[in-house]
C-alpha positions in Angstrom: -1.9 31.8 -7.9 -1.1 29.7 -4.8 -3.9 31.4 -2.9 -6.3 30.3 -5.6 -5.1 26.7 -5.3 -5.6 26.8 -1.6 -9.2 27.9 -2.1 -9.8 25.1 -4.6 -8.3 22.5 -2.2 -10.6 23.8 0.6 -13.6 23.0 -1.5 -12.7 19.4 -2.1 -14.5 16.8 0.1 -12.3 15.3 2.7 -12.2 11.5 3.0 -10.8 9.9 6.1 -9.0 6.7 5.3 -7.9 4.1 7.9 -5.9 1.2 6.6 -3.1 -0.6 8.4 -1.5 -2.1 5.3 0.8 0.7 3.9 0.6 -0.5 0.3 -3.2 -0.6 0.3 -3.5 2.7 2.2 -1.2 4.5 -0.3 -3.0 3.0 -3.3 -6.5 3.9 -2.1 -5.2 7.4 -1.1 -3.8 8.0 -4.6 -7.0 6.6 -6.3 -9.3 8.9 -4.3 -7.0 11.9 -4.7 -7.0 11.3 -8.5 -10.8 11.6 -8.4 -10.7 15.0 -6.7 -10.9 14.2 -3.0 -8.7 15.5 -0.2 -7.7 12.3 1.6 -6.4 12.2 5.2 -5.0 8.7 5.7 -4.1 7.0 9.0 -2.1 3.9 9.6 -4.0 3.0 12.8 -7.4 3.5 14.3 -5.9 5.0 17.4 -4.2 7.7 15.3 -7.5 8.6 13.6 -9.5 8.7 16.8 -6.8 10.9 18.5 -7.0 13.5 15.7 -9.8 16.1 16.1 -9.4 17.1 12.5 -10.9 13.8 11.5 -14.3 15.0 12.6 -14.4 17.4 9.6 -14.4 14.5 7.1 -17.2 14.1 4.5 -16.8 10.3 4.5 -14.9 7.6 6.3 -13.3 4.6 4.5 -12.0 2.1 7.0 -10.5 -1.4 6.9 -12.4 -3.9 9.1 -9.6 -6.0 10.7 -6.9 -3.9 12.3 -4.6 -4.5 15.3 -5.8 -1.9 17.7 -9.5 -1.2 17.1 -11.5 -2.7 14.2 -13.3 -0.7 11.6 -16.6 -1.0 13.5 -15.0 0.4 16.6 -13.5 3.3 14.6 -17.0 4.3 13.4 -18.4 4.0 17.0 -15.6 6.2 18.3 -16.3 8.9 15.6 -20.0 8.7 16.3 -19.4 9.1 20.1 -17.4 12.3 19.2 -20.3 13.6 17.2 -19.3 12.8 13.6 -22.4 12.1 11.5 -21.0 11.4 8.0 -21.4 8.3 5.9 -19.0 5.4 6.3 -17.6 2.6 4.1 -16.2 -0.6 5.6 -13.6 -2.5 3.5 -12.9 -6.1 4.4 -11.1 -9.2 3.1 -13.3 -11.2 5.6 -16.6 -10.5 3.9 -19.6 -12.5 5.1 -23.3 -12.0 5.4 -23.0 -11.8 9.2 -20.2 -9.2 9.0 -22.2 -7.1 6.5 -25.3 -7.3 8.8 -23.3 -6.3 11.8 -21.6 -3.4 9.9 -25.0 -2.2 8.6 -26.5 -2.3 12.1 -23.6 -0.3 13.4 -24.1 2.5 10.9 -22.0 1.7 7.8 -23.7 2.8 4.6 -21.7 0.3 2.5 -19.4 -2.7 2.9 -16.9 -3.4 0.1 -15.0 -6.7 -0.3 -11.2 -6.9 -0.8 -9.5 -7.0 -3.1 -10.9 -3.6 -4.0 -12.4 -2.9 -7.4 -11.4 0.7 -7.9 -14.7 1.8 -9.6 -16.8 0.2 -6.8 -15.0 2.2 -4.1 -15.0 5.5 -6.1 -18.7 5.1 -7.1 -19.7 4.3 -3.5 -17.8 7.2 -2.0 -19.1 9.7 -4.6 -22.7 8.5 -4.1 -22.5 8.7 -0.3 -21.0 12.2 -0.3 -23.7 13.4 -2.8 -26.5 11.9 -0.7 -25.2 13.5 2.5 -25.1 17.0 1.1 
């Protein structure tokens, strides 16, 4: 039975989550896991960019403002390593200028904090479906 569960887990899309706030990170991780995703979460952008497993993700969800490297830098680092998946930027500092910059840098969507659960889940589901 455990082997069967491992096979099921291997078929779940992997979401890479980068969020420096532990409470937000855990809540988003639990939300996406409840919707059937395998979530690999990172407390820092440097931790994500140092992990080669992150390149296997179906989608990136990243906070914008973080201490080391901002969310735009995270996506640039992944793209420089060859990752081609869709990305979602989450920010409490939402503005037309920031959305324009994020879109030019390759983000498929920008979502404003505080997060509305359905908005994040619907966006991630749509982006994964479109990228298949």
